[in-house]
C-alpha positions in Angstrom: 104.1 69.3 184.0 102.9 72.7 182.7 101.7 73.5 186.2 105.2 72.7 187.6 106.9 74.9 185.1 104.5 77.7 185.8 105.0 77.3 189.5 108.8 77.4 189.1 108.6 80.5 186.8 106.4 82.3 189.3 108.7 81.5 192.2 111.7 82.8 190.2 109.8 85.9 189.3 108.9 86.5 192.9 112.5 85.9 193.9 113.5 88.5 191.4 111.0 91.0 192.8 112.1 90.3 196.3 115.7 90.5 195.3 115.3 94.1 194.2 113.4 95.2 197.3 115.9 94.0 199.9 118.3 96.5 201.4 121.4 94.4 201.9 123.1 91.8 199.7 122.8 89.2 202.6 119.0 89.7 202.7 118.8 89.4 199.0 120.7 86.1 199.0 118.6 84.8 201.9 115.3 85.7 200.2 116.5 84.1 197.0 117.4 80.9 198.8 114.0 80.8 200.5 112.2 81.3 197.1 114.2 78.6 195.4 113.4 76.2 198.3 109.7 77.0 198.0 109.8 76.5 194.3 111.6 73.2 194.7 109.1 72.1 197.3 106.2 73.0 194.9 107.9 71.1 192.1 108.2 68.0 194.2 104.6 68.2 195.3 103.6 68.5 191.6 105.6 65.5 190.7 104.1 63.5 193.6 100.5 64.2 192.6 101.2 63.5 188.9 102.6 60.1 189.9 99.6 59.5 192.1 97.3 60.5 189.2 99.0 58.1 186.8 98.8 55.2 189.3 95.1 56.0 189.7 94.6 56.0 186.0 96.3 52.7 185.6 94.3 51.1 188.4 91.0 52.5 187.2 91.7 51.4 183.6 92.3 47.9 184.8 88.9 48.0 186.6 87.2 49.3 183.5 88.7 46.4 181.5 87.5 44.0 184.1 84.0 45.5 183.8 84.2 44.9 180.1 84.9 41.2 180.7 82.1 41.0 183.2 79.7 42.6 180.6 80.8 40.0 178.1 80.1 37.3 180.6 76.6 38.7 181.2 76.0 38.7 177.5 77.0 35.1 177.3 74.7 34.1 180.1 71.7 35.9 178.8 70.9 33.1 176.4 70.2 30.9 179.4 67.4 33.3 180.5 63.7 33.0 179.6 62.7 34.7 176.4 60.5 37.1 178.2 63.4 38.4 180.3 66.1 38.4 177.7 65.2 41.8 176.3 65.2 43.4 179.8 68.5 41.9 180.5 69.9 43.1 177.2 68.9 46.7 178.0 70.4 46.5 181.5 73.6 45.1 180.2 73.8 47.8 177.5 73.2 50.5 180.2 76.1 49.1 182.2 78.3 49.1 179.1 77.4 52.7 178.4 78.2 53.8 182.0 81.6 52.0 181.8 82.4 53.7 178.5 81.5 57.1 179.9 83.8 56.6 182.8 86.6 55.6 180.5 86.1 58.7 178.4 86.0 60.9 181.5 89.2 59.4 182.8 91.0 59.8 179.5 89.8 63.3 178.9 90.7 64.7 182.4 93.7 66.9 182.6 94.6 68.0 186.1 95.7 71.6 186.2 96.0 71.7 190.0 96.2 69.4 192.9 92.8 70.6 194.1 91.2 69.8 190.7 92.8 66.4 190.8 91.5 65.6 194.3 88.0 66.7 193.4 88.0 64.6 190.2 89.5 61.6 192.0 86.8 61.7 194.7 83.9 62.1 192.3 85.3 59.4 190.0 85.8 56.9 192.8 82.2 57.5 193.8 81.0 56.9 190.3 83.1 53.8 190.0 81.7 52.4 193.2 78.1 53.2 192.0 78.9 51.2 188.8 80.3 48.4 190.8 77.1 48.3 192.9 75.1 48.2 189.7 77.2 45.2 188.5 76.6 43.5 191.8 72.9 44.2 191.7 72.6 42.9 188.2 74.5 39.7 189.1 72.3 39.0 192.0 69.2 39.8 190.0 70.4 37.6 187.1 71.1 34.6 189.4 67.6 34.6 190.9 
C-alpha cells in the first residue's frame, strides 16, 4: 500500500509540475487529466499485484501446513524401520522440517516494495517449494523401499 500511495503522490507532483509548464489552460487541464489517469492505472496495478501476492501467500501457507502433516507421518512411520536406518531417517526428516520452516519464515518476512521485486521473489520461492516437494517425494520413495 505504501508503494501505491507513493506512486499516486508522485503522479500528482508530476501533474503539478506539468501544470505550471503548459502555456494554455486547456493544455494544463489535458495534462492533468492524463496524469490522473496514469496514477489511477498505477494504483489499480498495485492493487492487483497485492491481491495476487496475498493469494500466493495463502496457497503457499496451505502447502507448508501440508508438508508439516507429511513430516509428522514420516515420523510416525520411522518406528517401523530397522534400528540401523532409523537414525538416518530421523536426520533426513529433520532436514525436511528445517527447510519447510525456512520457507515459511521467508514467506512471512517478505515485503514487496515493487511488482518486479514480487515477481522475482515469487519465481525463486516457487522453485524452492518445488525442490522441497521433490525432496519429500524422494524421501517417500526411499522410505518405502
